[in-house]
C-alpha positions in Angstrom: -20.5 -20.0 25.1 -19.0 -17.0 26.3 -15.8 -18.0 25.2 -15.0 -19.5 21.7 -12.3 -22.2 20.7 -9.9 -20.9 17.9 -11.5 -23.6 15.1 -15.1 -24.2 15.3 -17.8 -26.0 13.0 -20.8 -24.1 12.1 -23.2 -25.9 9.6 -21.3 -26.3 6.7 -18.7 -23.9 7.3 -15.4 -24.3 9.3 -14.9 -20.9 11.0 -11.2 -19.5 12.2 -12.1 -17.6 14.8 -9.4 -15.2 15.4 -8.9 -14.0 12.0 -12.6 -14.2 10.9 -11.6 -16.7 8.2 -14.6 -19.3 6.8 -14.0 -22.2 4.4 -16.3 -25.6 3.5 -16.6 -28.1 5.9 -15.5 -30.2 2.4 -12.3 -28.7 2.0 -9.7 -30.0 4.8 -6.9 -27.3 4.3 -8.0 -24.6 2.2 -5.7 -22.8 0.1 -7.1 -19.8 0.5 -10.3 -19.2 2.8 -13.1 -16.8 2.9 -12.2 -13.7 5.0 -14.6 -11.7 6.8 -14.5 -8.1 6.5 -13.9 -6.3 10.0 -17.5 -5.4 10.7 -18.8 -9.1 9.4 -16.1 -10.7 11.3 -17.1 -8.9 14.9 -20.9 -9.7 13.8 -20.6 -13.5 13.7 -18.2 -13.6 16.6 -20.9 -11.8 18.7 -23.7 -14.2 17.1 -21.5 -17.1 18.2 -21.2 -15.9 21.6 -24.9 -15.8 22.2 -26.4 -18.7 20.3 -30.1 -19.3 20.7 -30.5 -15.7 22.3 -33.0 -13.2 20.9 -30.0 -10.1 19.9 -32.5 -6.9 19.6 -30.8 -4.5 17.1 -30.4 -1.9 19.8 -27.9 -4.6 21.5 -26.0 -5.2 18.3 -25.8 -1.2 17.5 -24.2 -1.2 21.4 -22.0 -4.2 21.4 -20.8 -4.2 17.7 -20.8 -0.8 16.3 -18.5 1.6 17.6 -20.2 4.8 19.2 -22.6 7.0 16.7 -21.7 5.2 13.9 -24.6 2.0 14.2 -27.9 2.4 12.7 -30.7 0.2 12.4 -30.0 0.1 8.3 -26.5 -0.8 9.0 -27.5 -3.7 11.2 -29.7 -4.8 8.5 -27.4 -4.6 5.6 -24.8 -6.4 7.7 -27.2 -9.4 8.7 -27.9 -9.9 5.0 -24.4 -9.8 4.0 -23.6 -12.5 6.4 -26.6 -14.4 5.5 -25.2 -14.2 1.7 -21.7 -15.1 2.7 -23.4 -18.1 4.7 -25.6 -19.2 1.7 -28.5 -19.0 4.4 -32.3 -18.0 3.3 -34.3 -15.7 5.3 -37.6 -17.6 4.3 -35.5 -20.9 5.6 -32.8 -20.2 7.6 -30.3 -22.4 9.2 -27.9 -20.0 10.6 -29.8 -16.4 11.6 -33.2 -16.1 12.1 -35.2 -13.3 11.8 -37.8 -12.3 14.6 -40.2 -9.8 13.2 -39.9 -6.1 15.0 -37.7 -7.8 17.8 -33.9 -8.7 16.4 -32.3 -11.8 15.3 -31.4 -15.4 16.7 -28.3 -17.6 15.9 -29.8 -21.1 15.0 -27.0 -22.9 13.6 -24.9 -25.8 16.5 -21.7 -24.6 16.9 -19.0 -27.4 17.3 -15.4 -27.2 18.8 -12.8 -28.6 15.9 -9.7 -30.9 17.2 -6.6 -29.5 15.9 -4.5 -32.0 16.3 -4.7 -33.2 12.3 -3.1 -30.5 11.3 -0.1 -31.0 13.2 0.2 -34.5 12.1 0.1 -33.6 8.7 3.0 -31.2 9.1 5.6 -34.0 9.2 4.9 -37.1 7.2 7.0 -39.0 9.4 4.5 -38.8 12.2 1.3 -39.4 10.3 -0.5 -42.5 11.4 -2.4 -44.9 8.6 -4.2 -47.4 9.8 -4.6 -48.4 6.0 -1.8 -48.5 4.1 1.3 -48.5 6.4 3.3 -51.9 6.0 5.2 -51.2 9.6 2.2 -50.8 11.1 -0.5 -53.3 9.3 2.2 -56.1 9.7 0.2 -59.2 8.3 -3.1 -57.0 7.4 -4.8 -58.1 10.5 -3.9 -54.8 12.4 -1.7 -56.6 15.1 0.3 -53.8 16.0 3.7 -54.5 17.5 4.8 -53.0 20.5 8.0 -51.1 18.9 5.2 -49.4 16.2 2.8 -48.8 19.3 5.7 -46.9 21.0 6.7 -45.1 18.1 3.4 -43.8 17.1 2.3 -42.7 21.0 5.2 -41.1 21.2 5.1 -39.4 17.6 1.6 -38.5 18.7 2.8 -37.2 22.1 5.2 -35.2 20.4 2.8 -33.7 18.1 0.4 -32.8 21.0 3.1 -31.5 23.4 4.2 -29.1 20.4 0.5 -27.8 19.5 0.3 -27.3 23.1 2.8 -25.2 23.4 1.7 -23.3 20.2 -1.7 -23.0 21.7 -0.4 -21.7 25.0 1.9 -19.3 23.0 -0.1 -17.8 20.9 -3.9 -18.6 22.2 -3.2 -18.0 26.2 -4.0 -14.5 26.1 -7.3 -13.3 25.4 -6.3 -10.2 22.4 -4.2 -13.1 20.6 -7.2 -15.6 20.7 -10.0 -13.1 20.0 -9.3 -9.3 19.3 -12.8 -8.7 18.5 -13.5 -5.1 19.1 -11.9 -1.4 19.4 -12.9 0.6 22.2 -12.3 4.7 21.7 -10.8 6.5 24.6 -10.5 10.1 23.3 -13.0 10.7 20.4 -11.8 13.9 20.4 -12.4 16.5 17.4 -9.2 16.5 16.0 -6.3 14.6 15.8 -4.8 12.4 18.7 -1.2 10.4 18.2 1.4 8.3 20.6 -0.8 7.2 23.8 0.7 6.0 26.9 -0.8 4.8 30.2 0.6 5.1 33.3 1.8 2.1 35.5 -1.4 2.0 37.5 -3.6 2.2 34.6 -5.2 5.7 35.8 -4.6 7.6 32.9 -3.6 7.8 29.3 -1.7 10.6 27.9 -1.1 11.7 24.1 -0.4 14.1 21.9 -3.4 16.3 20.4 -3.5 18.5 17.6 -7.0 20.4 17.8 -9.2 21.0 14.1 -7.5 23.5 11.3 -4.2 23.6 13.9 -0.7 23.4 13.1 0.7 22.8 16.5 0.6 19.9 18.9 -0.1 19.7 22.9 0.2 17.1 25.5 -3.2 15.9 26.8 -3.8 13.8 29.8 -7.0 11.4 30.4 -8.3 9.8 33.3 -9.3 6.0 32.4 -11.8 6.7 35.2 -14.0 9.1 34.4 -12.3 10.2 30.7 -12.0 13.6 31.4 -9.1 15.2 29.4 -7.1 17.8 30.3 -5.2 19.9 27.6 -1.9 21.5 28.6 -1.2 24.9 26.8 2.0 24.8 25.9 2.8 24.2 21.9 4.7 22.5 19.9 5.4 21.8 16.1 6.5 18.6 16.9 6.6 15.6 19.6 8.5 12.4 20.1 7.1 9.7 21.5 6.5 10.7 25.6 8.3 7.7 28.0 7.1 7.9 31.7 10.1 9.0 34.0 7.9 7.8 37.0 4.3 7.6 37.9 3.8 11.3 37.6 6.5 12.7 35.1 6.6 12.4 31.4 10.5 12.4 28.8 10.1 13.8 25.5 11.7 15.5 23.0 9.9 18.6 20.7 10.6 21.3 18.6 9.0 24.5 19.6 7.7 27.2 17.5 11.1 28.9 17.6 11.8 25.9 15.5 14.5 24.4 18.5 14.8 21.1 19.2 15.4 20.3 22.8 14.3 17.5 26.0 12.0 18.5 27.9 10.8 16.8 31.6 6.7 17.4 32.6 4.9 17.0 35.1 1.5 15.2 34.8 -0.1 14.2 37.9 -1.4 15.2 40.6 -1.6 17.9 38.8 0.1 18.9 35.6 3.2 22.0 35.8 5.0 23.5 32.8 7.7 21.5 31.1 11.6 21.6 32.3 13.9 22.3 29.7 16.9 19.6 29.8 20.0 21.6 28.7 22.4 19.0 29.0 21.1 16.8 26.2 21.8 17.8 23.0 19.1 17.5 20.1 19.4 17.8 16.5 16.2 16.3 15.3 12.7 14.9 16.6 12.9 11.3 16.6 9.7 9.8 16.8 10.6 7.0 18.9 14.1 6.7 20.0 14.3 7.2 24.1 14.6 4.4 26.1 16.1 3.6 29.5 18.9 2.0 30.3 20.0 0.5 33.7 20.5 3.9 35.6 20.5 6.0 33.0 18.9 7.2 29.9 19.7 6.2 26.2 18.5 7.8 23.2 19.8 8.2 19.6 20.0 11.5 17.2 21.0 12.4 14.1 23.9 14.2 12.9 22.9 16.7 10.8 26.2 16.6 8.5 27.0 13.0 8.2 23.1 11.7 8.9 25.3 9.0 11.2 23.4 7.9 14.2 24.4 8.7 17.4 23.8 7.3 20.6 23.8 9.2 24.2 23.4 8.1 27.6 23.3 10.1 30.3 21.4 10.3 34.2 18.5 12.9 34.2 20.4 16.0 35.6 23.7 15.1 34.3 25.6 15.6 30.9 25.0 13.5 28.0 27.7 11.5 26.7 28.2 9.8 23.3 28.4 6.1 23.7 28.4 5.1 19.8 28.5 6.3 16.3 26.3 4.4 13.4 27.1 4.9 10.0 24.3 3.6 7.5 22.9 3.5 4.3 19.5 3.5 5.8 16.8 6.2 4.5 15.8 6.7 8.3 15.7 5.3 11.7 11.8 4.4 12.9 12.6 3.7 16.4 14.7 2.0 19.3 13.9 -0.5 22.0 16.1 -2.1 24.5 16.1 -5.6 26.5 19.1 -5.6 29.0 22.0 -4.6 27.0 20.4 -5.3 23.6 19.4 -2.7 21.7 17.0 -3.0 18.7 16.5 -0.7 15.6 13.9 -0.5 14.0 14.7 1.3 10.0 13.7 2.3 7.0 16.1 0.9 4.1 14.1 2.4 1.1 11.0 3.9 0.0 9.1 0.8 0.4 11.0 -1.6 2.9 11.5 -2.1 6.4 14.0 -3.8 8.8 14.9 -4.7 12.3 18.7 -4.7 13.3 20.2 -5.5 17.3 23.3 -4.3 18.4 25.1 -5.2 21.7 25.7 -1.9 24.0 27.6 0.2 24.5 29.5 0.0 21.3 28.4 -2.8 19.2 27.8 -2.4 15.3 23.8 -3.2 14.4 23.5 -6.9 13.0 20.3 -7.1 10.6 18.0 -9.9 11.9 15.0 -9.2 9.7 13.4 -7.2 6.6 10.4 -6.7 5.5 9.6 -6.2 1.6 6.7 -3.2 2.9 7.0 -0.3 5.6 6.7 -0.7 9.2 6.5 2.3 11.2 6.4 1.7 14.7 7.0 -1.2 17.2 7.0 -2.0 21.2 7.5 -4.8 23.2 4.6 -7.6 23.0 6.5 -10.0 25.2 10.0 -10.4 26.4 11.0 -12.4 23.2 8.0 -10.9 20.6 7.5 -7.3 19.2 4.1 -5.8 18.4 4.9 -4.3 14.8 2.5 -1.5 13.0 3.1 -2.0 9.4 1.4 1.0 7.1 -1.8 0.1 5.7 -1.7 -3.5 7.2 -2.9 -5.6 10.1 -0.7 -5.3 13.6 1.9 -7.9 13.5 3.7 -10.2 16.4 7.2 -10.9 15.5 8.8 -14.0 17.4 12.3 -12.8 17.6 13.5 -16.6 18.6 11.9 -18.3 15.6 11.1 -15.5 13.1 7.7 -16.2 13.1 5.0 -13.8 12.4 1.5 -13.8 13.7 -1.2 -11.4 12.5 -3.9 -10.0 14.7 -6.5 -9.7 12.0 -8.1 -7.1 9.6 -9.7 -5.4 12.3 -6.6 -4.0 13.1 -5.6 -2.5 9.6 -6.3 1.3 11.0 -4.6 0.9 13.7 -0.6 2.4 14.7 1.5 3.4 17.4 0.5 0.0 19.3 1.9 -1.0 22.7 0.8 -3.5 25.1 -1.7 -3.2 28.2 -2.6 -6.1 30.5 -5.0 -8.4 28.5 -5.5 -5.5 25.4 -3.5 -3.0 23.2 -3.4 1.1 23.1 -3.4 2.2 20.0 -4.2 5.0 17.6 -6.7 4.6 15.1 -7.2 6.3 11.7 -10.6 7.2 10.8 -11.8 7.6 7.2 -8.0 8.3 6.3 -8.7 9.2 2.5 -6.4 10.6 -0.7 -7.8 11.8 -3.9 -6.1 12.6 -7.1 -6.5 16.0 -8.6 -5.5 17.4 -12.2 -3.4 20.4 -11.6 -4.2 22.5 -14.4 -3.4 26.5 -15.8 -5.8 29.0 -17.1 -4.9 32.0 -19.0 -6.9 35.1 -17.9 -6.7 38.5 -18.4 -3.3 38.0 -19.1 -3.2 36.7 -15.8 -2.1 32.6 -15.4 -4.3 30.9 -12.6 -3.6 27.6 -11.2 -6.1 25.4 -9.8 -6.9 21.6 -8.5 -10.0 19.8 -10.0 -10.9 15.9 -9.1 -9.8 13.2 -11.5 -11.2 10.3 -11.2 -12.5 10.5 -7.0 -14.4 7.8 -5.3 -14.6 7.5 -1.7 -11.8 5.1 -0.8 -8.3 6.6 -1.3 -6.8 6.9 -4.9 -2.4 7.2 -5.4 0.5 6.5 -7.2 0.1 7.4 -10.9 1.9 6.6 -14.3 0.8 8.8 -16.9 1.5 7.4 -20.8 -0.2 7.5 -24.1 -2.0 4.5 -23.6 -3.8 5.7 -20.6 -3.0 6.7 -17.1 -2.6 3.8 -14.3 -3.4 4.5 -10.6 -4.3 2.6 -7.4 -7.4 2.5 -5.9 -8.9 1.6 -2.8 -12.6 1.7 -4.1 -13.3 -2.3 -4.5 -12.1 -2.8 -1.1 -8.2 -3.8 -1.3 -5.8 -1.5 -3.4 -5.8 -2.5 -7.0 -4.6 -1.1 -10.1 -6.7 0.9 -12.4 -6.3 2.4 -15.8 -8.1 5.5 -16.8 -8.7 6.4 -20.7 -10.6 9.7 -20.6 -13.4 9.8 -18.3 -13.8 5.7 -18.1 -11.6 4.0 -15.9 -10.8 -0.2 -15.9 -10.0 -2.4 -13.1 -7.0 -4.3 -14.2 -5.8 -6.4 -11.1 -7.3 -8.5 -8.3 -4.6 -8.8 -5.8 -5.0 -10.1 -2.2 -4.6 -7.8 0.6 -1.4 -9.1 1.6 0.0 -7.5 -2.0 1.2 -4.0 -1.8 1.4 -2.0 -5.1 4.6 0.1 -4.4 5.1 1.9 -7.6 3.7 1.8 -11.3 5.9 2.6 -14.5 5.4 2.3 -18.3 8.2 0.5 -20.1 8.3 -1.1 -23.8 4.3 -0.2 -23.9 3.6 -2.7 -21.2 2.4 -1.5 -17.8 5.0 -2.8 -14.9 4.2 -3.2 -11.1 6.2 -3.1 -8.2 4.6 -5.5 -5.5 6.7 -5.9 -2.2 9.6 -4.8 -3.7 9.5 -7.5 -6.5 9.0 -6.2 -10.6 6.0 -7.8 -12.0 4.7 -7.0 -15.7 0.9 -6.9 -16.3 -0.8 -7.8 -19.6 -3.4 -5.2 -20.1 -6.0 -7.7 -22.0 -5.9 -10.8 -19.8 -4.8 -8.4 -16.3 -2.3 -11.8 -16.1 0.4 -11.1 -13.3 4.0 -12.2 -14.1 7.5 -11.7 -12.7 9.8 -9.4 -14.5 12.3 -11.6 -16.2 15.4 -11.9 -14.2 13.2 -11.5 -11.1 14.4 -8.0 -9.8 14.1 -7.2 -6.6 14.8 -3.8 -4.6 14.4 -1.3 -2.0 14.7 1.7 -4.5 12.9 3.1 -7.3 12.2 2.1 -11.6 12.7 4.3 -14.3 12.2 3.7 -17.7 14.2 5.9 -19.7 14.6 5.7 -23.7 13.4 2.4 -23.7 15.9 1.1 -21.0 15.0 0.1 -17.6 16.9 1.8 -14.3 16.5 1.3 -11.0 18.5 1.5 -7.7 19.4 -1.3 -5.0 20.7 -1.3 -1.6 23.9 -4.0 -1.6 26.3 -4.4 0.7 28.6 -2.5 -1.2 25.6 0.5 -0.6 23.5 2.3 -3.1 24.1 1.4 -6.8 22.2 2.2 -9.7 21.9 -0.9 -12.5 20.4 -1.3 -16.1 18.8 -4.0 -17.8 21.2 -5.2 -21.0 21.1 -8.3 -23.1 23.4 -10.2 -20.9 21.4 -9.2 -17.6 21.7 -6.5 -15.0 24.4 -4.1 -15.0 26.1 -1.5 -12.8 26.0 1.9 -13.6 27.2 3.6 -10.6 28.1 3.6 -7.3 26.3 5.9 -4.8 22.8 6.7 -6.3 19.5 6.3 -4.2 17.0 7.3 -6.9 16.7 7.7 -10.6 14.9 9.7 -13.3 14.6 10.1 -16.8 16.0 13.3 -18.5 15.8 14.6 -22.0 17.1 12.9 -24.7 19.0 9.7 -23.4 20.5 11.2 -19.8 19.0 10.3 -16.6 18.9 12.5 -13.2 20.4 10.5 -10.2 20.2 11.4 -6.6 23.4 10.9 -4.5 22.7 10.1 -0.8 25.8 11.7 0.5 25.2 15.4 -1.0 21.8 15.3 -1.3 22.8 16.5 -4.8 21.1 15.7 -8.2 23.4 15.4 -11.4 22.8 14.5 -15.0 24.2 11.6 -16.1 24.9 11.0 -19.5 26.7 8.5 -21.7 29.0 8.3 -18.4 29.5 11.7 -18.6 28.0 13.7 -14.9 26.9 17.4 -14.6 26.2 18.1 -11.0 22.9 20.2 -10.9 22.3 23.1 -8.5 19.3 21.2 -6.9 19.7 19.5 -3.6 16.7 17.1 -2.3 17.4 15.5 0.7 16.1 11.9 -0.1 15.8 11.5 3.8 13.0 13.7 4.2 11.4 13.8 0.8 9.6 10.5 -0.8 10.1 9.2 -4.2 6.5 10.4 -4.9 7.3 13.9 -4.1 9.5 14.9 -6.9 9.5 14.0 -10.3 11.9 15.2 -13.5 10.6 15.4 -17.2 10.9 17.6 -20.2 10.3 20.6 -19.0 12.5 20.6 -15.6 12.6 19.1 -12.4 9.8 19.6 -9.4 10.1 18.8 -6.1 8.3 19.9 -2.5 10.2 22.1 -0.1 10.3 20.3 3.3 8.5 21.6 5.8 5.9 22.4 3.3 7.8 25.9 2.3 6.7 25.4 -1.0 6.5 24.1 -4.4 10.6 24.0 -5.9 11.8 23.7 -9.9 14.5 23.7 -11.8 13.7 24.8 -15.4 15.9 22.9 -18.3 15.3 26.3 -20.6 16.6 28.9 -17.8 18.6 26.4 -15.6 18.0 28.5 -12.5 15.9 27.4 -9.4 12.4 28.8 -8.1 10.3 28.0 -5.3 6.9 29.4 -5.1 4.0 29.4 -2.3 1.8 26.3 -2.4 -1.8 27.0 -4.4 -3.8 25.4 -1.7 -4.0 25.2 2.1 -3.8 21.4 1.8 -0.1 20.3 1.8 0.1 17.2 -1.4 1.0 13.7 -0.5 2.8 13.4 -4.3 3.3 15.2 -6.9 3.1 13.9 -10.8 3.8 14.7 -14.2 1.5 15.2 -17.1 4.6 15.3 -19.8 5.4 19.4 -19.2 5.3 20.0 -15.7 2.6 19.4 -12.4 -0.6 17.5 -13.6 -1.5 15.7 -10.8 -1.3 15.6 -7.5 -2.3 13.6 -4.7 -3.9 15.1 -1.1 -5.6 13.7 1.6 -8.7 14.7 2.7 -9.4 16.3 6.6 -9.1 13.2 8.5 -9.7 12.5 12.3 -7.9 9.6 14.9 -8.5 8.1 18.3 -6.8 7.0 21.2 -8.5 3.4 21.4 -8.3 -0.1 23.2 -8.2 -3.2 21.2 -9.4 -6.3 23.2 -12.0 -8.9 22.7 -15.0 -8.7 24.0 -16.2 -10.3 27.3 
């Protein structure tokens, strides 16, 4: 069976091949099927495509495991884990037999399962009963009237047509039906980003950053022999490349002189020097914001003074003309896509949510078509009416622009980003072993000198992040059990508090009135520390902004039709405190520190009296986890890794000092009086890969 049906029965299980989901045949429609982790998913699919065939360990290593990752021990562990999931007995196997010193063989029969029943169940008026429907049974002799037969036949035909449409739409392409393998293309030491294949599929071009290097360069790789050529020009920042034709690229970059500009780069048949496009203005290196519009080019830029999005258009050798200005309250623009004269914008609303807008060119205004309670960093075209979305820490998704229906491409794609579709497969960047650790920030005084250093704090082999410190312990988020869960550290001991599913993303932790609150997919929840029960916070508060508990009073910011606003909780519900506030933190006493979006200004708000502070933090550049306020002062990470900033209440002056290590922090947290915890990423690698189905 070289090609598997979307749904099969194997022994006592139904198995959804695309997503690696299992459920017992005794359950017709499970609420929460068992989802296999990616390696077991790939292994089971390979077994099912080679039933009754002796498969050597070397074959499984070559076909299921990435290069240099497969070992005999890894195969034995995976087969053992798969047996445990299926309930198989190695001494009397039903599913997987072990052939001593030779390999493994799949035994269970594989039966395709008809998917018509769920379609009929979707609409009660279209379902057919042969035992209880008076209209169909008549005088209980099963004498069907012609009218009943016609109606039933019509309903069945309609359901079959609908099913055929769905299957044709979502399973006709091999990748959607069975994305079960990731094949490396680059596999270089270092980091590769933003791959782009040329129209003849002979070469892939991507950004390359060597180990321990601060700059990027372009690399072009032949798909025939996989030989790589690294171009000598070096940049501090690069955008997504766009093919001008089969031989040349267009892109924008920030050079080592720190200036932003557009360039034209010849790559084939031989690489040449990059040519500066002087007629095109450039303020910021936006990653994904250049598209071809009829006979000219269209791109977005950000005006520094107002943060407005400016749309420019121009033929290649002509002077650029501004065609539109978009004033907005979004955190940032993440990408542009074009279909005829309709422009699609992927934007980040706040710290934790994204949305897709569209506008009509040249001078239309953006209209929101869908919002997501989680972050999506990139998008590309899947088909004429479908988008391929790269969500942060989640699976790749396909969004249908007509129905707004979503389809995930399976857990195998969680580590993929910057994805784009090629014929029969997807080209993407794969993050390998990306892990973050929490360190304790400590100061020691030796010989009248203060020494600052970082020591590991509750470090595992999975990512640790997001802290909330209180007298009851330090809550944090860890992936050590497979999915992101909340843990509580008390001294040297840590206890798991939640058992969330993979679809739930914890976005903030905070203590409020002796309770631990969680922001999950923009919704506020309260967690019972004794029972681990998770319930919606009273009032069902949803926000794209930030929450703070100050003097036992809850504050939060939210993006409304009137812009960003600061709210607080009262006995009568929600109370609007002030307009134009994107973030809020607790100040000493009863005041709060607010962040203003327009001026990037911090201000102290106390008893409705506002005092501007001599601190400016650009909320579009600095994430909410990269600054905090406590009883000693305000602390933040300077943009472009310029150092650590601090404003101390007792001195009332700003000081910027170099960071104490070469590894730049992902986030900083208070211990009550200054920095107490730091989140840093370990050195990691990225590769350019194909996502495809095994042939």
